[in-house]
VMD Tcl script that builds the backbone (N, CA, C; Angstrom):
set m [mol new atoms 315]
animate dup $m
set s [atomselect $m all]
$s set {name element resname resid chain x y z} {
  {N N MET 1 A 20.306 -8.622 9.975}
  {CA C MET 1 A 19.244 -8.440 9.180}
  {C C MET 1 A 18.032 -8.052 10.198}
  {N N TYR 2 A 17.195 -7.293 9.855}
  {CA C TYR 2 A 16.063 -6.904 10.687}
  {C C TYR 2 A 14.668 -7.157 9.773}
  {N N ARG 3 A 13.512 -7.572 10.404}
  {CA C ARG 3 A 12.483 -7.918 9.686}
  {C C ARG 3 A 11.336 -7.435 10.675}
  {N N GLN 4 A 10.332 -6.690 9.879}
  {CA C GLN 4 A 9.130 -6.115 10.665}
  {C C GLN 4 A 8.089 -6.317 9.550}
  {N N GLY 5 A 7.289 -7.450 9.820}
  {CA C GLY 5 A 6.218 -7.850 9.056}
  {C C GLY 5 A 6.771 -8.165 7.571}
  {N N ASP 6 A 6.212 -7.627 6.624}
  {CA C ASP 6 A 6.775 -7.802 5.166}
  {C C ASP 6 A 7.792 -6.975 4.665}
  {N N VAL 7 A 8.444 -6.183 5.612}
  {CA C VAL 7 A 9.737 -5.509 5.312}
  {C C VAL 7 A 11.073 -5.972 5.859}
  {N N LEU 8 A 12.069 -6.257 4.984}
  {CA C LEU 8 A 13.272 -6.737 5.615}
  {C C LEU 8 A 14.190 -5.664 5.260}
  {N N ILE 9 A 15.194 -5.467 6.369}
  {CA C ILE 9 A 16.034 -4.447 6.304}
  {C C ILE 9 A 17.616 -5.144 6.341}
  {N N ILE 10 A 18.384 -4.994 5.506}
  {CA C ILE 10 A 19.648 -5.777 5.301}
  {C C ILE 10 A 20.753 -4.788 5.314}
  {N N PRO 11 A 21.800 -4.864 6.262}
  {CA C PRO 11 A 22.936 -4.096 6.279}
  {C C PRO 11 A 23.763 -4.210 4.968}
  {N N VAL 12 A 24.223 -3.182 4.381}
  {CA C VAL 12 A 24.920 -3.340 3.126}
  {C C VAL 12 A 26.180 -2.173 3.235}
  {N N ASP 13 A 27.233 -2.522 2.680}
  {CA C ASP 13 A 28.388 -1.480 2.583}
  {C C ASP 13 A 27.869 -0.361 1.887}
  {N N GLN 14 A 28.601 0.846 2.203}
  {CA C GLN 14 A 28.143 2.130 1.515}
  {C C GLN 14 A 28.324 2.057 0.194}
  {N N GLY 15 A 29.512 1.453 -0.365}
  {CA C GLY 15 A 29.693 1.192 -1.792}
  {C C GLY 15 A 28.682 0.381 -2.558}
  {N N ASP 16 A 27.769 -0.409 -1.770}
  {CA C ASP 16 A 26.776 -1.140 -2.472}
  {C C ASP 16 A 25.644 -0.344 -2.667}
  {N N VAL 17 A 25.381 0.852 -2.347}
  {CA C VAL 17 A 24.337 1.811 -2.464}
  {C C VAL 17 A 24.511 2.506 -3.749}
  {N N PRO 18 A 23.744 2.261 -4.746}
  {CA C PRO 18 A 23.815 2.991 -6.150}
  {C C PRO 18 A 23.284 4.414 -5.985}
  {N N ALA 19 A 23.449 5.122 -7.079}
  {CA C ALA 19 A 23.109 6.624 -7.152}
  {C C ALA 19 A 21.682 6.598 -6.823}
  {N N CYS 20 A 21.252 7.207 -5.794}
  {CA C CYS 20 A 19.859 7.316 -5.222}
  {C C CYS 20 A 19.453 8.736 -4.909}
  {N N ALA 21 A 18.173 8.779 -5.014}
  {CA C ALA 21 A 17.500 10.172 -4.869}
  {C C ALA 21 A 16.751 10.039 -3.483}
  {N N PRO 22 A 16.573 10.994 -2.882}
  {CA C PRO 22 A 15.578 10.986 -1.474}
  {C C PRO 22 A 14.213 10.648 -1.943}
  {N N VAL 23 A 13.671 9.886 -1.097}
  {CA C VAL 23 A 12.120 9.513 -1.135}
  {C C VAL 23 A 11.561 10.651 -0.480}
  {N N PRO 24 A 10.377 11.151 -1.176}
  {CA C PRO 24 A 9.652 12.283 -0.478}
  {C C PRO 24 A 9.038 11.689 0.665}
  {N N ARG 25 A 8.891 12.469 1.860}
  {CA C ARG 25 A 8.110 12.175 3.040}
  {C C ARG 25 A 6.621 12.166 2.574}
  {N N ASP 26 A 5.830 11.521 3.277}
  {CA C ASP 26 A 4.182 11.425 3.023}
  {C C ASP 26 A 3.764 12.781 3.708}
  {N N ARG 27 A 2.390 12.934 3.475}
  {CA C ARG 27 A 1.800 14.313 3.758}
  {C C ARG 27 A 1.837 14.453 5.376}
  {N N ARG 28 A 2.067 13.447 6.161}
  {CA C ARG 28 A 2.298 13.578 7.517}
  {C C ARG 28 A 3.689 13.730 7.976}
  {N N GLY 29 A 4.586 13.800 6.997}
  {CA C GLY 29 A 6.044 14.140 7.248}
  {C C GLY 29 A 6.824 12.895 7.588}
  {N N ARG 30 A 6.300 11.676 7.326}
  {CA C ARG 30 A 6.964 10.466 7.617}
  {C C ARG 30 A 7.825 9.972 6.723}
  {N N MET 31 A 8.844 9.130 6.869}
  {CA C MET 31 A 9.609 8.416 5.783}
  {C C MET 31 A 8.976 6.987 5.811}
  {N N VAL 32 A 8.317 6.618 4.952}
  {CA C VAL 32 A 7.420 5.369 4.799}
  {C C VAL 32 A 8.266 4.311 3.906}
  {N N LEU 33 A 8.559 3.163 4.509}
  {CA C LEU 33 A 9.163 2.126 3.756}
  {C C LEU 33 A 8.172 1.342 3.065}
  {N N ALA 34 A 7.012 1.116 3.747}
  {CA C ALA 34 A 6.041 0.383 2.915}
  {C C ALA 34 A 4.441 0.764 3.540}
  {N N ARG 35 A 3.610 0.783 2.718}
  {CA C ARG 35 A 2.368 1.149 3.264}
  {C C ARG 35 A 1.386 -0.006 2.870}
  {N N GLY 36 A 0.602 -0.188 3.939}
  {CA C GLY 36 A -0.405 -1.427 3.746}
  {C C GLY 36 A -1.738 -0.870 3.054}
  {N N GLU 37 A -1.891 -1.551 1.935}
  {CA C GLU 37 A -3.060 -1.260 1.005}
  {C C GLU 37 A -4.400 -1.531 1.837}
  {N N ALA 38 A -4.541 -2.668 2.523}
  {CA C ALA 38 A -5.849 -3.063 3.106}
  {C C ALA 38 A -6.025 -2.178 4.375}
  {N N THR 39 A -4.990 -2.011 5.317}
  {CA C THR 39 A -5.158 -1.327 6.500}
  {C C THR 39 A -4.714 0.122 6.554}
  {N N GLY 40 A -3.950 0.576 5.678}
  {CA C GLY 40 A -3.566 2.022 5.718}
  {C C GLY 40 A -2.453 2.087 6.619}
  {N N HIS 41 A -2.001 1.093 7.487}
  {CA C HIS 41 A -0.844 1.256 8.380}
  {C C HIS 41 A 0.269 1.269 7.549}
  {N N ALA 42 A 1.504 1.836 8.324}
  {CA C ALA 42 A 2.660 1.995 7.375}
  {C C ALA 42 A 3.875 1.594 8.175}
  {N N HIS 43 A 4.936 1.021 7.619}
  {CA C HIS 43 A 6.258 0.819 8.180}
  {C C HIS 43 A 6.861 2.131 7.958}
  {N N VAL 44 A 7.407 2.694 9.067}
  {CA C VAL 44 A 7.962 4.147 8.957}
  {C C VAL 44 A 9.337 4.067 9.693}
  {N N ILE 45 A 10.354 4.713 9.303}
  {CA C ILE 45 A 11.614 4.894 9.685}
  {C C ILE 45 A 11.881 6.387 10.283}
  {N N GLY 46 A 12.530 6.418 11.235}
  {CA C GLY 46 A 12.811 7.881 11.766}
  {C C GLY 46 A 14.139 7.896 12.670}
  {N N GLY 47 A 14.600 8.927 12.705}
  {CA C GLY 47 A 15.859 9.116 13.610}
  {C C GLY 47 A 16.656 10.354 13.074}
  {N N PRO 48 A 17.557 10.972 13.810}
  {CA C PRO 48 A 18.402 12.170 13.532}
  {C C PRO 48 A 19.224 11.803 12.222}
  {N N GLY 49 A 18.801 12.660 11.166}
  {CA C GLY 49 A 19.671 12.787 10.011}
  {C C GLY 49 A 19.461 11.396 9.066}
  {N N VAL 50 A 18.436 10.663 9.300}
  {CA C VAL 50 A 18.110 9.448 8.650}
  {C C VAL 50 A 17.574 9.810 7.196}
  {N N ARG 51 A 18.141 9.289 6.147}
  {CA C ARG 51 A 17.759 9.493 4.751}
  {C C ARG 51 A 17.274 8.252 4.153}
  {N N LEU 52 A 16.094 8.238 3.552}
  {CA C LEU 52 A 15.507 7.298 2.908}
  {C C LEU 52 A 15.670 7.478 1.369}
  {N N LEU 53 A 16.113 6.519 0.662}
  {CA C LEU 53 A 16.717 6.786 -0.808}
  {C C LEU 53 A 16.083 5.765 -1.622}
  {N N ALA 54 A 15.840 6.128 -2.925}
  {CA C ALA 54 A 15.446 5.065 -3.911}
  {C C ALA 54 A 16.400 5.210 -5.029}
  {N N ASP 55 A 16.686 3.860 -5.636}
  {CA C ASP 55 A 17.552 3.720 -6.917}
  {C C ASP 55 A 16.801 4.413 -7.963}
  {N N LEU 56 A 17.666 5.267 -8.651}
  {CA C LEU 56 A 17.077 6.018 -9.765}
  {C C LEU 56 A 16.597 5.235 -10.824}
  {N N ASP 57 A 17.294 4.055 -11.074}
  {CA C ASP 57 A 17.062 3.170 -12.162}
  {C C ASP 57 A 15.991 2.148 -11.770}
  {N N ASP 58 A 15.717 1.893 -10.499}
  {CA C ASP 58 A 14.871 0.970 -9.940}
  {C C ASP 58 A 14.107 1.572 -8.626}
  {N N PRO 59 A 12.871 2.331 -8.785}
  {CA C PRO 59 A 12.357 2.878 -7.627}
  {C C PRO 59 A 11.929 1.891 -6.625}
  {N N GLU 60 A 11.757 0.563 -6.946}
  {CA C GLU 60 A 11.412 -0.376 -6.127}
  {C C GLU 60 A 12.672 -0.702 -5.095}
  {N N ALA 61 A 13.859 -0.333 -5.472}
  {CA C ALA 61 A 15.014 -0.573 -4.658}
  {C C ALA 61 A 15.221 0.613 -3.580}
  {N N MET 62 A 15.032 0.439 -2.422}
  {CA C MET 62 A 15.002 1.545 -1.432}
  {C C MET 62 A 16.278 1.262 -0.516}
  {N N PHE 63 A 16.871 2.185 -0.125}
  {CA C PHE 63 A 18.086 2.331 0.764}
  {C C PHE 63 A 17.817 3.145 1.892}
  {N N VAL 64 A 18.521 3.020 2.972}
  {CA C VAL 64 A 18.372 3.882 4.246}
  {C C VAL 64 A 19.890 4.126 4.744}
  {N N ASP 65 A 20.075 5.431 4.841}
  {CA C ASP 65 A 21.229 5.956 5.502}
  {C C ASP 65 A 21.078 6.336 6.810}
  {N N VAL 66 A 21.665 5.701 7.965}
  {CA C VAL 66 A 21.359 6.092 9.157}
  {C C VAL 66 A 22.680 6.503 9.839}
  {N N PRO 67 A 23.020 7.756 10.075}
  {CA C PRO 67 A 24.181 8.429 10.622}
  {C C PRO 67 A 24.526 7.971 12.044}
  {N N THR 68 A 23.547 7.975 13.088}
  {CA C THR 68 A 23.704 7.619 14.357}
  {C C THR 68 A 22.731 6.410 14.926}
  {N N HIS 69 A 21.565 6.572 14.703}
  {CA C HIS 69 A 20.536 5.509 15.061}
  {C C HIS 69 A 19.219 5.844 14.417}
  {N N ALA 70 A 18.391 4.813 14.377}
  {CA C ALA 70 A 17.198 5.031 13.772}
  {C C ALA 70 A 16.096 4.112 14.534}
  {N N ARG 71 A 14.847 4.235 14.193}
  {CA C ARG 71 A 13.791 3.422 14.710}
  {C C ARG 71 A 12.693 3.058 13.637}
  {N N ILE 72 A 12.426 1.791 13.363}
  {CA C ILE 72 A 11.392 1.550 12.474}
  {C C ILE 72 A 10.056 1.155 13.317}
  {N N SER 73 A 8.953 1.868 12.984}
  {CA C SER 73 A 7.781 1.543 13.689}
  {C C SER 73 A 6.433 1.103 12.735}
  {N N HIS 74 A 5.592 0.541 13.269}
  {CA C HIS 74 A 4.356 0.079 12.695}
  {C C HIS 74 A 3.325 -0.016 13.574}
  {N N GLU 75 A 2.155 0.236 13.310}
  {CA C GLU 75 A 0.823 0.127 14.132}
  {C C GLU 75 A 0.787 -1.223 14.735}
  {N N GLU 76 A 1.042 -2.225 14.048}
  {CA C GLU 76 A 0.832 -3.630 14.548}
  {C C GLU 76 A 1.958 -4.371 14.951}
  {N N HIS 77 A 3.332 -3.727 14.937}
  {CA C HIS 77 A 4.553 -4.502 15.415}
  {C C HIS 77 A 5.125 -3.670 16.352}
  {N N GLY 78 A 6.180 -4.301 17.307}
  {CA C GLY 78 A 6.951 -3.600 18.081}
  {C C GLY 78 A 7.995 -2.753 17.247}
  {N N PRO 79 A 8.388 -1.609 17.875}
  {CA C PRO 79 A 9.416 -0.907 17.178}
  {C C PRO 79 A 10.860 -1.650 17.016}
  {N N ILE 80 A 11.632 -1.455 16.028}
  {CA C ILE 80 A 12.945 -1.927 15.782}
  {C C ILE 80 A 14.056 -0.856 15.813}
  {N N PRO 81 A 14.865 -0.991 16.734}
  {CA C PRO 81 A 16.042 -0.048 16.561}
  {C C PRO 81 A 17.168 -0.166 15.564}
  {N N LEU 82 A 17.626 0.529 14.924}
  {CA C LEU 82 A 18.699 0.250 13.918}
  {C C LEU 82 A 20.015 1.016 14.293}
  {N N PRO 83 A 20.914 0.509 14.381}
  {CA C PRO 83 A 22.406 1.076 14.671}
  {C C PRO 83 A 22.687 1.984 13.408}
  {N N SER 84 A 23.662 2.650 13.628}
  {CA C SER 84 A 24.226 3.550 12.349}
  {C C SER 84 A 24.623 2.613 11.194}
  {N N GLY 85 A 24.498 3.017 9.960}
  {CA C GLY 85 A 24.911 2.150 8.886}
  {C C GLY 85 A 24.071 2.407 7.663}
  {N N HIS 86 A 24.397 1.601 6.654}
  {CA C HIS 86 A 23.709 1.664 5.438}
  {C C HIS 86 A 22.894 0.325 5.206}
  {N N TYR 87 A 21.571 0.452 4.643}
  {CA C TYR 87 A 20.751 -0.578 4.731}
  {C C TYR 87 A 19.968 -0.565 3.447}
  {N N ARG 88 A 19.618 -1.739 2.892}
  {CA C ARG 88 A 18.702 -1.988 1.920}
  {C C ARG 88 A 17.416 -2.503 2.386}
  {N N VAL 89 A 16.356 -1.804 1.709}
  {CA C VAL 89 A 14.938 -2.230 2.201}
  {C C VAL 89 A 14.348 -3.152 1.125}
  {N N VAL 90 A 13.957 -4.302 1.712}
  {CA C VAL 90 A 13.482 -5.360 0.758}
  {C C VAL 90 A 11.957 -5.663 1.051}
  {N N ARG 91 A 10.974 -5.380 0.184}
  {CA C ARG 91 A 9.515 -5.839 0.438}
  {C C ARG 91 A 9.450 -7.223 0.165}
  {N N GLN 92 A 8.649 -7.885 0.872}
  {CA C GLN 92 A 8.331 -9.310 0.588}
  {C C GLN 92 A 7.251 -9.295 -0.499}
  {N N ARG 93 A 7.468 -10.231 -1.422}
  {CA C ARG 93 A 6.729 -10.314 -2.555}
  {C C ARG 93 A 5.876 -11.582 -2.638}
  {N N GLU 94 A 4.769 -11.582 -3.351}
  {CA C GLU 94 A 4.012 -12.856 -3.711}
  {C C GLU 94 A 3.643 -12.932 -5.120}
  {N N TYR 95 A 3.518 -14.275 -5.432}
  {CA C TYR 95 A 3.316 -14.720 -6.661}
  {C C TYR 95 A 1.876 -14.646 -7.240}
  {N N VAL 96 A 1.581 -13.895 -8.153}
  {CA C VAL 96 A 0.142 -14.025 -8.721}
  {C C VAL 96 A 0.347 -14.489 -10.161}
  {N N PRO 97 A -0.551 -15.201 -10.657}
  {CA C PRO 97 A -0.328 -15.753 -11.981}
  {C C PRO 97 A 0.234 -14.721 -13.019}
  {N N GLY 98 A 1.403 -15.162 -13.600}
  {CA C GLY 98 A 2.099 -14.353 -14.417}
  {C C GLY 98 A 3.071 -13.302 -13.955}
  {N N SER 99 A 3.008 -13.101 -12.614}
  {CA C SER 99 A 4.092 -11.994 -12.155}
  {C C SER 99 A 4.132 -11.967 -10.573}
  {N N PHE 100 A 4.987 -11.290 -10.183}
  {CA C PHE 100 A 5.186 -11.091 -8.683}
  {C C PHE 100 A 4.785 -9.727 -8.323}
  {N N ARG 101 A 4.313 -9.489 -7.073}
  {CA C ARG 101 A 3.797 -8.235 -6.469}
  {C C ARG 101 A 4.273 -8.139 -5.094}
  {N N PRO 102 A 4.537 -6.784 -4.598}
  {CA C PRO 102 A 4.739 -6.614 -3.139}
  {C C PRO 102 A 3.440 -7.005 -2.455}
  {N N VAL 103 A 3.819 -7.733 -1.300}
  {CA C VAL 103 A 2.722 -8.097 -0.363}
  {C C VAL 103 A 1.921 -6.936 0.207}
  {N N ALA 104 A 0.730 -6.970 0.264}
  {CA C ALA 104 A 0.075 -5.849 0.909}
  {C C ALA 104 A -0.812 -6.339 2.097}
  {N N ASP 105 A -0.664 -5.635 3.337}
  {CA C ASP 105 A -1.316 -6.056 4.421}
  {C C ASP 105 A -2.716 -5.547 4.517}
}
mol reanalyze $m
mol bondsrecalc $m
mol representation Tube
mol addrep $m
């Protein structure tokens, strides 16, 4: 497993990735795993052929397909290299009265 701030990256088998659609890149061309609401900073993944995907039935469920290698970067954290494989992206959540929400930095 890999963690960068409030983002957790968990290796999964390819068969555990549901039918997914590509997540659009942001206006700067980045594949954003999570964006900070308070700071505007972002957890970003990049690498040759890397695909960021979202579950069609649950857009909160994101997955990454890394054919050779990738790197996760963020303005306030050191970069994290990822070897080839399939990964699930999990955002840390916090409890607010009556519900849970993704943590915002």
